N, CA, C and O atoms as a GROMACS GRO file, in nm:
protein
  392
    1UNK      N    1   0.084  -0.119   0.000
    1UNK     CA    2   0.000   0.000   0.000
    1UNK      C    3   0.089   0.125   0.000
    1UNK      O    4   0.198   0.127   0.057
    2UNK      N    5   0.039   0.227  -0.066
    2UNK     CA    6   0.105   0.357  -0.070
    2UNK      C    7   0.010   0.459  -0.008
    2UNK      O    8  -0.106   0.468  -0.046
    3UNK      N    9   0.061   0.537   0.088
    3UNK     CA   10  -0.016   0.648   0.143
    3UNK      C   11   0.043   0.776   0.084
    3UNK      O   12   0.159   0.810   0.106
    4UNK      N   13  -0.040   0.845   0.008
    4UNK     CA   14  -0.001   0.967  -0.064
    4UNK      C   15  -0.054   1.086   0.017
    4UNK      O   16  -0.174   1.100   0.038
    5UNK      N   17   0.038   1.172   0.062
    5UNK     CA   18   0.002   1.286   0.148
    5UNK      C   19   0.043   1.416   0.080
    5UNK      O   20   0.158   1.430   0.037
    6UNK      N   21  -0.050   1.509   0.070
    6UNK     CA   22  -0.021   1.640   0.012
    6UNK      C   23  -0.067   1.747   0.111
    6UNK      O   24  -0.181   1.745   0.157
    7UNK      N   25   0.022   1.839   0.143
    7UNK     CA   26  -0.009   1.950   0.232
    7UNK      C   27   0.000   2.080   0.153
    7UNK      O   28   0.102   2.109   0.090
    8UNK      N   29  -0.108   2.159   0.156
    8UNK     CA   30  -0.118   2.282   0.078
    8UNK      C   31  -0.108   2.404   0.169
    8UNK      O   32  -0.165   2.406   0.278
    9UNK      N   33  -0.034   2.504   0.123
    9UNK     CA   34  -0.025   2.634   0.192
    9UNK      C   35  -0.075   2.739   0.094
    9UNK      O   36  -0.017   2.758  -0.014
   10UNK      N   37  -0.183   2.808   0.131
   10UNK     CA   38  -0.235   2.912   0.042
   10UNK      C   39  -0.130   3.021   0.022
   10UNK      O   40  -0.058   3.058   0.115
   11UNK      N   41  -0.124   3.072  -0.101
   11UNK     CA   42  -0.030   3.179  -0.132
   11UNK      C   43  -0.068   3.306  -0.058
   11UNK      O   44  -0.184   3.325  -0.019
   12UNK      N   45   0.029   3.392  -0.039
   12UNK     CA   46   0.008   3.520   0.031
   12UNK      C   47  -0.108   3.596  -0.033
   12UNK      O   48  -0.113   3.612  -0.155
   13UNK      N   49  -0.200   3.640   0.050
   13UNK     CA   50  -0.315   3.716   0.003
   13UNK      C   51  -0.435   3.634  -0.042
   13UNK      O   52  -0.542   3.689  -0.068
   14UNK      N   53  -0.418   3.503  -0.052
   14UNK     CA   54  -0.528   3.416  -0.092
   14UNK      C   55  -0.603   3.372   0.033
   14UNK      O   56  -0.541   3.330   0.131
   15UNK      N   57  -0.735   3.381   0.031
   15UNK     CA   58  -0.819   3.347   0.146
   15UNK      C   59  -0.910   3.230   0.113
   15UNK      O   60  -0.943   3.206  -0.003
   16UNK      N   61  -0.951   3.158   0.217
   16UNK     CA   62  -1.039   3.041   0.199
   16UNK      C   63  -1.169   3.074   0.129
   16UNK      O   64  -1.224   2.989   0.058
   17UNK      N   65  -1.219   3.194   0.146
   17UNK     CA   66  -1.347   3.232   0.086
   17UNK      C   67  -1.333   3.273  -0.061
   17UNK      O   68  -1.434   3.291  -0.129
   18UNK      N   69  -1.211   3.288  -0.110
   18UNK     CA   70  -1.193   3.326  -0.250
   18UNK      C   71  -1.255   3.222  -0.342
   18UNK      O   72  -1.243   3.102  -0.316
   19UNK      N   73  -1.322   3.264  -0.449
   19UNK     CA   74  -1.386   3.169  -0.539
   19UNK      C   75  -1.291   3.060  -0.593
   19UNK      O   76  -1.331   2.945  -0.609
   20UNK      N   77  -1.167   3.096  -0.622
   20UNK     CA   78  -1.072   2.997  -0.674
   20UNK      C   79  -1.041   2.890  -0.568
   20UNK      O   80  -1.019   2.774  -0.602
   21UNK      N   81  -1.038   2.929  -0.442
   21UNK     CA   82  -1.013   2.834  -0.332
   21UNK      C   83  -1.134   2.743  -0.314
   21UNK      O   84  -1.119   2.622  -0.297
   22UNK      N   85  -1.252   2.800  -0.319
   22UNK     CA   86  -1.375   2.721  -0.306
   22UNK      C   87  -1.380   2.617  -0.418
   22UNK      O   88  -1.416   2.502  -0.395
   23UNK      N   89  -1.344   2.658  -0.540
   23UNK     CA   90  -1.344   2.566  -0.655
   23UNK      C   91  -1.238   2.456  -0.638
   23UNK      O   92  -1.265   2.339  -0.666
   24UNK      N   93  -1.120   2.494  -0.593
   24UNK     CA   94  -1.013   2.395  -0.573
   24UNK      C   95  -1.053   2.294  -0.466
   24UNK      O   96  -1.027   2.175  -0.482
   25UNK      N   97  -1.114   2.341  -0.359
   25UNK     CA   98  -1.159   2.249  -0.254
   25UNK      C   99  -1.264   2.152  -0.309
   25UNK      O  100  -1.260   2.033  -0.279
   26UNK      N  101  -1.357   2.204  -0.387
   26UNK     CA  102  -1.462   2.119  -0.447
   26UNK      C  103  -1.397   2.007  -0.530
   26UNK      O  104  -1.436   1.890  -0.519
   27UNK      N  105  -1.300   2.043  -0.612
   27UNK     CA  106  -1.231   1.943  -0.692
   27UNK      C  107  -1.158   1.843  -0.604
   27UNK      O  108  -1.165   1.722  -0.627
   28UNK      N  109  -1.087   1.893  -0.504
   28UNK     CA  110  -1.011   1.803  -0.416
   28UNK      C  111  -1.103   1.703  -0.348
   28UNK      O  112  -1.070   1.585  -0.337
   29UNK      N  113  -1.218   1.749  -0.302
   29UNK     CA  114  -1.311   1.660  -0.234
   29UNK      C  115  -1.363   1.550  -0.327
   29UNK      O  116  -1.393   1.440  -0.281
   30UNK      N  117  -1.374   1.579  -0.458
   30UNK     CA  118  -1.428   1.477  -0.547
   30UNK      C  119  -1.323   1.392  -0.618
   30UNK      O  120  -1.359   1.306  -0.698
   31UNK      N  121  -1.196   1.414  -0.590
   31UNK     CA  122  -1.093   1.329  -0.652
   31UNK      C  123  -1.119   1.182  -0.620
   31UNK      O  124  -1.107   1.096  -0.707
   32UNK      N  125  -1.155   1.153  -0.496
   32UNK     CA  126  -1.180   1.014  -0.456
   32UNK      C  127  -1.291   0.948  -0.534
   32UNK      O  128  -1.291   0.826  -0.551
   33UNK      N  129  -1.387   1.027  -0.582
   33UNK     CA  130  -1.498   0.972  -0.661
   33UNK      C  131  -1.463   0.959  -0.809
   33UNK      O  132  -1.535   0.894  -0.885
   34UNK      N  133  -1.353   1.021  -0.851
   34UNK     CA  134  -1.318   1.026  -0.992
   34UNK      C  135  -1.187   0.958  -1.028
   34UNK      O  136  -1.147   0.958  -1.145
   35UNK      N  137  -1.120   0.901  -0.930
   35UNK     CA  138  -0.994   0.830  -0.955
   35UNK      C  139  -1.010   0.688  -0.901
   35UNK      O  140  -1.000   0.666  -0.780
   36UNK      N  141  -1.034   0.592  -0.989
   36UNK     CA  142  -1.065   0.456  -0.943
   36UNK      C  143  -0.951   0.386  -0.868
   36UNK      O  144  -0.976   0.291  -0.794
   37UNK      N  145  -0.829   0.430  -0.887
   37UNK     CA  146  -0.715   0.366  -0.820
   37UNK      C  147  -0.714   0.389  -0.669
   37UNK      O  148  -0.652   0.312  -0.596
   38UNK      N  149  -0.782   0.492  -0.622
   38UNK     CA  150  -0.779   0.526  -0.480
   38UNK      C  151  -0.864   0.430  -0.397
   38UNK      O  152  -0.983   0.412  -0.423
   39UNK      N  153  -0.801   0.368  -0.298
   39UNK     CA  154  -0.873   0.280  -0.204
   39UNK      C  155  -0.937   0.364  -0.094
   39UNK      O  156  -1.038   0.324  -0.037
   40UNK      N  157  -0.878   0.480  -0.062
   40UNK     CA  158  -0.932   0.571   0.039
   40UNK      C  159  -0.887   0.712   0.002
   40UNK      O  160  -0.780   0.730  -0.056
   41UNK      N  161  -0.968   0.812   0.036
   41UNK     CA  162  -0.936   0.951   0.005
   41UNK      C  163  -0.996   1.040   0.112
   41UNK      O  164  -1.116   1.037   0.137
   42UNK      N  165  -0.911   1.120   0.175
   42UNK     CA  166  -0.955   1.214   0.279
   42UNK      C  167  -0.894   1.350   0.251
   42UNK      O  168  -0.776   1.359   0.215
   43UNK      N  169  -0.973   1.454   0.268
   43UNK     CA  170  -0.924   1.590   0.253
   43UNK      C  171  -0.986   1.677   0.361
   43UNK      O  172  -1.090   1.643   0.417
   44UNK      N  173  -0.922   1.790   0.390
   44UNK     CA  174  -0.982   1.883   0.485
   44UNK      C  175  -0.890   1.997   0.521
   44UNK      O  176  -0.769   1.996   0.494
   45UNK      N  177  -0.952   2.097   0.582
   45UNK     CA  178  -0.879   2.215   0.628
   45UNK      C  179  -0.815   2.188   0.764
   45UNK      O  180  -0.872   2.118   0.848
   46UNK      N  181  -0.698   2.243   0.784
   46UNK     CA  182  -0.630   2.236   0.912
   46UNK      C  183  -0.717   2.304   1.018
   46UNK      O  184  -0.777   2.408   0.992
   47UNK      N  185  -0.723   2.246   1.135
   47UNK     CA  186  -0.807   2.302   1.242
   47UNK      C  187  -0.728   2.373   1.351
   47UNK      O  188  -0.788   2.435   1.438
   48UNK      N  189  -0.596   2.365   1.348
   48UNK     CA  190  -0.513   2.428   1.451
   48UNK      C  191  -0.416   2.525   1.382
   48UNK      O  192  -0.341   2.485   1.294
   49UNK      N  193  -0.418   2.650   1.423
   49UNK     CA  194  -0.333   2.752   1.361
   49UNK      C  195  -0.200   2.762   1.435
   49UNK      O  196  -0.194   2.810   1.548
   50UNK      N  197  -0.094   2.716   1.370
   50UNK     CA  198   0.043   2.725   1.423
   50UNK      C  199   0.131   2.779   1.312
   50UNK      O  200   0.098   2.762   1.194
   51UNK      N  201   0.242   2.842   1.345
   51UNK     CA  202   0.329   2.897   1.240
   51UNK      C  203   0.378   2.792   1.139
   51UNK      O  204   0.401   2.825   1.023
   52UNK      N  205   0.393   2.667   1.180
   52UNK     CA  206   0.442   2.564   1.089
   52UNK      C  207   0.331   2.489   1.016
   52UNK      O  208   0.358   2.400   0.935
   53UNK      N  209   0.206   2.523   1.045
   53UNK     CA  210   0.093   2.450   0.987
   53UNK      C  211   0.073   2.482   0.840
   53UNK      O  212   0.101   2.592   0.792
   54UNK      N  213   0.024   2.382   0.770
   54UNK     CA  214  -0.026   2.401   0.633
   54UNK      C  215  -0.176   2.422   0.643
   54UNK      O  216  -0.236   2.397   0.748
   55UNK      N  217  -0.237   2.468   0.534
   55UNK     CA  218  -0.378   2.506   0.538
   55UNK      C  219  -0.474   2.391   0.507
   55UNK      O  220  -0.581   2.382   0.568
   56UNK      N  221  -0.438   2.305   0.413
   56UNK     CA  222  -0.529   2.204   0.363
   56UNK      C  223  -0.448   2.077   0.338
   56UNK      O  224  -0.330   2.085   0.301
   57UNK      N  225  -0.510   1.961   0.356
   57UNK     CA  226  -0.440   1.835   0.334
   57UNK      C  227  -0.526   1.741   0.252
   57UNK      O  228  -0.649   1.743   0.260
   58UNK      N  229  -0.458   1.658   0.173
   58UNK     CA  230  -0.523   1.549   0.100
   58UNK      C  231  -0.442   1.423   0.127
   58UNK      O  232  -0.319   1.424   0.116
   59UNK      N  233  -0.512   1.315   0.162
   59UNK     CA  234  -0.445   1.188   0.192
   59UNK      C  235  -0.517   1.079   0.114
   59UNK      O  236  -0.637   1.058   0.130
   60UNK      N  237  -0.442   1.011   0.030
   60UNK     CA  238  -0.497   0.902  -0.049
   60UNK      C  239  -0.423   0.773  -0.021
   60UNK      O  240  -0.304   0.774   0.009
   61UNK      N  241  -0.495   0.663  -0.032
   61UNK     CA  242  -0.433   0.531  -0.016
   61UNK      C  243  -0.451   0.457  -0.147
   61UNK      O  244  -0.560   0.449  -0.203
   62UNK      N  245  -0.339   0.404  -0.197
   62UNK     CA  246  -0.339   0.331  -0.323
   62UNK      C  247  -0.274   0.195  -0.302
   62UNK      O  248  -0.188   0.181  -0.215
   63UNK      N  249  -0.314   0.095  -0.380
   63UNK     CA  250  -0.265  -0.040  -0.355
   63UNK      C  251  -0.116  -0.063  -0.384
   63UNK      O  252  -0.054  -0.149  -0.322
   64UNK      N  253  -0.059   0.014  -0.479
   64UNK     CA  254   0.080  -0.013  -0.517
   64UNK      C  255   0.136   0.105  -0.596
   64UNK      O  256   0.061   0.195  -0.633
   65UNK      N  257   0.267   0.105  -0.623
   65UNK     CA  258   0.328   0.216  -0.698
   65UNK      C  259   0.268   0.235  -0.839
   65UNK      O  260   0.260   0.348  -0.887
   66UNK      N  261   0.228   0.128  -0.903
   66UNK     CA  262   0.167   0.141  -1.036
   66UNK      C  263   0.035   0.219  -1.029
   66UNK      O  264   0.006   0.300  -1.117
   67UNK      N  265  -0.044   0.195  -0.925
   67UNK     CA  266  -0.168   0.268  -0.906
   67UNK      C  267  -0.140   0.415  -0.878
   67UNK      O  268  -0.214   0.502  -0.924
   68UNK      N  269  -0.034   0.443  -0.802
   68UNK     CA  270   0.005   0.582  -0.775
   68UNK      C  271   0.040   0.653  -0.906
   68UNK      O  272   0.002   0.768  -0.926
   69UNK      N  273   0.110   0.585  -0.992
   69UNK     CA  274   0.146   0.644  -1.122
   69UNK      C  275   0.021   0.673  -1.206
   69UNK      O  276   0.011   0.779  -1.268
   70UNK      N  277  -0.074   0.581  -1.208
   70UNK     CA  278  -0.199   0.604  -1.283
   70UNK      C  279  -0.278   0.719  -1.221
   70UNK      O  280  -0.334   0.802  -1.294
   71UNK      N  281  -0.282   0.726  -1.089
   71UNK     CA  282  -0.349   0.836  -1.018
   71UNK      C  283  -0.290   0.969  -1.059
   71UNK      O  284  -0.364   1.064  -1.087
   72UNK      N  285  -0.158   0.977  -1.063
   72UNK     CA  286  -0.092   1.102  -1.096
   72UNK      C  287  -0.123   1.148  -1.238
   72UNK      O  288  -0.125   1.268  -1.266
   73UNK      N  289  -0.148   1.054  -1.328
   73UNK     CA  290  -0.178   1.087  -1.468
   73UNK      C  291  -0.328   1.107  -1.493
   73UNK      O  292  -0.366   1.156  -1.600
   74UNK      N  293  -0.412   1.070  -1.400
   74UNK     CA  294  -0.557   1.078  -1.417
   74UNK      C  295  -0.599   1.221  -1.453
   74UNK      O  296  -0.555   1.317  -1.389
   75UNK      N  297  -0.685   1.235  -1.554
   75UNK     CA  298  -0.726   1.367  -1.603
   75UNK      C  299  -0.797   1.450  -1.495
   75UNK      O  300  -0.772   1.570  -1.484
   76UNK      N  301  -0.883   1.388  -1.416
   76UNK     CA  302  -0.954   1.464  -1.313
   76UNK      C  303  -0.855   1.512  -1.206
   76UNK      O  304  -0.862   1.626  -1.161
   77UNK      N  305  -0.764   1.423  -1.168
   77UNK     CA  306  -0.661   1.462  -1.071
   77UNK      C  307  -0.580   1.579  -1.125
   77UNK      O  308  -0.550   1.673  -1.052
   78UNK      N  309  -0.544   1.574  -1.252
   78UNK     CA  310  -0.465   1.682  -1.312
   78UNK      C  311  -0.542   1.814  -1.314
   78UNK      O  312  -0.481   1.920  -1.296
   79UNK      N  313  -0.673   1.810  -1.335
   79UNK     CA  314  -0.755   1.932  -1.325
   79UNK      C  315  -0.746   1.990  -1.184
   79UNK      O  316  -0.731   2.111  -1.167
   80UNK      N  317  -0.756   1.904  -1.085
   80UNK     CA  318  -0.747   1.948  -0.946
   80UNK      C  319  -0.609   2.010  -0.918
   80UNK      O  320  -0.599   2.113  -0.852
   81UNK      N  321  -0.505   1.947  -0.969
   81UNK     CA  322  -0.369   1.999  -0.952
   81UNK      C  323  -0.359   2.141  -1.007
   81UNK      O  324  -0.302   2.229  -0.943
   82UNK      N  325  -0.414   2.164  -1.126
   82UNK     CA  326  -0.407   2.297  -1.187
   82UNK      C  327  -0.478   2.402  -1.102
   82UNK      O  328  -0.430   2.515  -1.090
   83UNK      N  329  -0.590   2.365  -1.044
   83UNK     CA  330  -0.664   2.459  -0.960
   83UNK      C  331  -0.583   2.495  -0.835
   83UNK      O  332  -0.577   2.611  -0.795
   84UNK      N  333  -0.520   2.394  -0.772
   84UNK     CA  334  -0.440   2.420  -0.652
   84UNK      C  335  -0.311   2.495  -0.686
   84UNK      O  336  -0.265   2.576  -0.606
   85UNK      N  337  -0.252   2.468  -0.802
   85UNK     CA  338  -0.128   2.535  -0.840
   85UNK      C  339  -0.146   2.686  -0.846
   85UNK      O  340  -0.054   2.762  -0.813
   86UNK      N  341  -0.264   2.731  -0.887
   86UNK     CA  342  -0.290   2.874  -0.901
   86UNK      C  343  -0.299   2.946  -0.766
   86UNK      O  344  -0.276   3.066  -0.759
   87UNK      N  345  -0.332   2.874  -0.660
   87UNK     CA  346  -0.361   2.940  -0.532
   87UNK      C  347  -0.271   2.898  -0.417
   87UNK      O  348  -0.279   2.956  -0.309
   88UNK      N  349  -0.185   2.797  -0.438
   88UNK     CA  350  -0.110   2.744  -0.324
   88UNK      C  351   0.025   2.688  -0.365
   88UNK      O  352   0.055   2.667  -0.483
   89UNK      N  353   0.104   2.665  -0.264
   89UNK     CA  354   0.227   2.586  -0.276
   89UNK      C  355   0.203   2.461  -0.194
   89UNK      O  356   0.122   2.463  -0.101
   90UNK      N  357   0.273   2.352  -0.226
   90UNK     CA  358   0.249   2.230  -0.150
   90UNK      C  359   0.372   2.142  -0.142
   90UNK      O  360   0.469   2.158  -0.215
   91UNK      N  361   0.363   2.048  -0.050
   91UNK     CA  362   0.464   1.943  -0.034
   91UNK      C  363   0.393   1.809  -0.041
   91UNK      O  364   0.275   1.796  -0.007
   92UNK      N  365   0.468   1.708  -0.086
   92UNK     CA  366   0.411   1.574  -0.105
   92UNK      C  367   0.503   1.470  -0.040
   92UNK      O  368   0.625   1.483  -0.042
   93UNK      N  369   0.441   1.368   0.018
   93UNK     CA  370   0.515   1.251   0.065
   93UNK      C  371   0.435   1.128   0.025
   93UNK      O  372   0.313   1.126   0.037
   94UNK      N  373   0.505   1.026  -0.023
   94UNK     CA  374   0.442   0.898  -0.056
   94UNK      C  375   0.508   0.791   0.028
   94UNK      O  376   0.627   0.761   0.012
   95UNK      N  377   0.429   0.733   0.119
   95UNK     CA  378   0.481   0.635   0.213
   95UNK      C  379   0.441   0.495   0.168
   95UNK      O  380   0.324   0.469   0.140
   96UNK      N  381   0.538   0.406   0.162
   96UNK     CA  382   0.508   0.268   0.126
   96UNK      C  383   0.500   0.185   0.253
   96UNK      O  384   0.594   0.179   0.331
   97UNK      N  385   0.385   0.122   0.272
   97UNK     CA  386   0.368   0.034   0.389
   97UNK      C  387   0.455  -0.091   0.368
   97UNK      O  388   0.455  -0.153   0.262
   98UNK      N  389   0.528  -0.124   0.472
   98UNK     CA  390   0.615  -0.242   0.464
   98UNK      C  391   0.562  -0.348   0.558
   98UNK      O  392   0.619  -0.456   0.568
   0.00000   0.00000   0.00000
């Protein structure tokens, strides 16, 4: 299993209520319904404000590295990526369960 973790930090001046953020969140929430490789998909806003915190997170579980590769190429996922790219910076980690 692969656990795919993405942490998003909104760009300076971008707010959660901005229409582009609302649209990006909508897309992120539906990635799990539009990417068949995902065994589990969770997203949400950070609830604790700390200087090191990111604003939004997406966590997906995939059965293997091949599924992760297909997920990354999925057209719906790529649409979501474009929406987030316009409003945020992010970091990614992919953990392989051993």
